[in-house]
N, C-alpha and C positions, 0 to 999 in steps of 0.2 A: 649081673645086675648093673644096669646102666645108671650113670649119674644124671641128676636133674640138671636143668639149665643153670639153676642157681649154684649148684655144687661145681659145675664146670667153670662158671665165671669165677667162683671163689678160688678154685685151684689155680686158675690162670693168673688171677690177681696176686696170689701169694708168690707165684713164680716171678711175676714182675717186680714185687718187693725185693725178692732175692737178688734181682738184677739192678736194684736201686732205681727202678723206673716208676716213681710214685705217681706220675701223671697217668700212665697207662693203668696202673693198679687201681687208681680211683675210678677211672672210666669203667673198668671191668667190675669192680665192686658195685658201682651204681647200677649197671645192667643186672647184676645178680640180685641186688636189693629190690629193684623194680619188678623182678620176676617172683619176688616173695621169699627170698632166702634170708633167714634170720642172721646168719653169720655175716653175710654181706651188709645187711642193715647195720649191724654193730660196727663194722669197719667204717662205713660211711659216717656214722655218728662220731667215731673216733677221729676221723680226718677233720670234721668240722669242729670238734671240741678242741683239737690241738692246733688247728690252722695249718694243716699239711696240704700243700698245693692248692688250697682254697682259703678264702678269707675266714678267719676264726668266727664262728657263728654258733653260739651256745643254744640259741633257740632252734636252729636247724639240727644241731646235734641231738637235742632232746627229742625232736620229732622222730628221728631214726632210732634212737635208743628205745624210745617208748614203743615203737612199732615192733622192734625185735623182742623187747621184754614181754609184750603181750603174746608173742609166739613161743615164750618159754626160754629165751636166751638168758642164761644166768648172769653173764657179765654185763649185759644190757640192763638187767634189773638193778644191779648194783650201781651202775653209772646213772641211771634214771633217778634213783634214790638220792645220790650225792648232789645232782643238779637241783633237785627240790630242796635239799637241806641247805644249800648255800645260795639259793635264789639265782642260779645262773641260767639265763634263757627263759625264766619263768618266775612267778611270784613264789617266795619261800613258803613251803608247806611242810611243817614237821611231821604231820600225819602221813602225807604221801611219801616223805623221805623214809620214815620208819616202815611203811608198808612194803616198799620195793626192796629196801636193803634187807629187811627180815626175810622176805621171800627168797632172795638170793642166798642168804645165810643158811636157810633151811635146806637148800639144795646143795650145801657144802662148799660154796665159793669162799676160799680163805680170806680174800680181801673183804668180802661182805661180812664175814664173821667178825673181823677186826672192827669194821665200821659200825656194826650193830653194837658191839661192846662199847664203843665211844658214845653212841646214842643213849644206851641204857645208863652209862655212867653219868651223862650230862642231863638226862631226862628229855631227850629230843623225841617227841611224839609218844612218849611213854613216861611212866613214873621212874624216878631214880632208884636203881637197885644195884648197889655196889657188889654184893656177893655174886649176883648173876653176871655182872660185867666182868668180874674176875674170872669166872668160869669160862666165859667166851674168850677173854684174852688168853687164857691157857690153851684153849683149842687153837687159836691163831698162832700162838707160840709154837705149838707142836707142828704147825705147818711151816715153821722156820721164819716167822715174822719177827724181825728185830724191833719193829715198832711195838709189837705186843709185849715183848720182853721189857722194853723201856716203860710201857704203861704199867706193867706189873710191879716194876721197881718203884715207881711213884706211889702206887697204891699200898705196897708193903711199908714203904718208908713213912707214909702219912696216916697209915691205919685206916684206909678206906676199904670197907668190906672185910676187915680182919683187925686183929690187934697189931699195933705198930711193931714191925720186925725189921730193924736196921740190917741184920745179917742177911735176911732173905732179900731185902731191898738192894743191898750191895751185890749179891750174887746175880740178881736179874739185871742190874745195871751193867755189871761187867760183861754178862752174856751179850747184851745189846751193843755195848761199846766195841767188843771184839769182832762184831759183825759190821762195824763201821757206822753206827748211829752217832751222829755228831753231838746231839744233846746229851746222849748217854755218856760220851767221852767227857763232856763238861762236868756232869754230875759225879762221874766216877772220880774225877780229879778232886772234887770236894770231899767225897768219901775218904779218899786216901789222905788228903790234907788234914782232915779232922779226926781220922781214926774212927769213923762212924761205921760200925758193922764189920770192921776189918782192922788190921794193925796199921797204925799211922806210918806213912811212907811218902816223904816229900818228893823223892826221886820219881816214883810212879805217878804222884799227883802232877808233877810238872810234865811228864810224858803225855798224860791224857789231856791236860790243858793244851799242850802243844798240838796234839792231834786235832782237837776241836778247833783251835785257831787256824790250822792249816786247811780245815774244811770250811773256813770263812764264817765261823760262828762269832759275831761281833763281841759278845761278852767274854769270850774265851781269852782274848788278848790281854785284858786287864787281869784276869785270874792267873794267867801264865806269869805275868810280871809280878804279881803279888806273891806267888809261890816261889819265884826266883829270889825275892827279897828274904823270904823265910829261910831258904837254903843258904843264902849268903850270911844271914845272921847266925845260923847254926855253925857255919864254918869259922866265924869270927870269934866264937866263944872259946 
């Protein structure tokens, strides 16, 4: 079975990326996109969206993402929805954001599942539904999304879609922090500092505040300093 022109261009472009020849990759992806290949269209949209070897142009990115999305490209559906959600390259449309992200989520795209959960939690293009959002966050978490683990930590902690559960909140927050989520590191420091959902441990509180600070989370610097004061006060007793 022979490859189509689009598939041939796509394969050659990926080879060029492997050689770090992004200019050639873009040219090849463009030829593939113009021949009707959805994967190439997605890549062209990504180049414009990120400003790789071309001037960043979200309107042009949306044009290519939308073309690929209409051909059934799941990643392009998700990106199209996000551009509509944030009004990048187009007027903000919660309805279209929800339409495209939910379409991608239904096809099993892990990123889209997470994004759909955030939409349903916030009521973007739909009614707020915390239990449904939690279910989707759990699906995304099962696909190893640290952001989903952190979102679940927040929901358990605040009782959104469930009864407040500081222990479960702590567990989800720790899971996200151990994967490198900087906001989770910050929150986990507070869990340990206050003994919320766990045994109080100022040493671990300092460790996670330090991790968040080293990941350049501005509020973590003050938290780290405050925890150090608590440690020093305990030593002085």
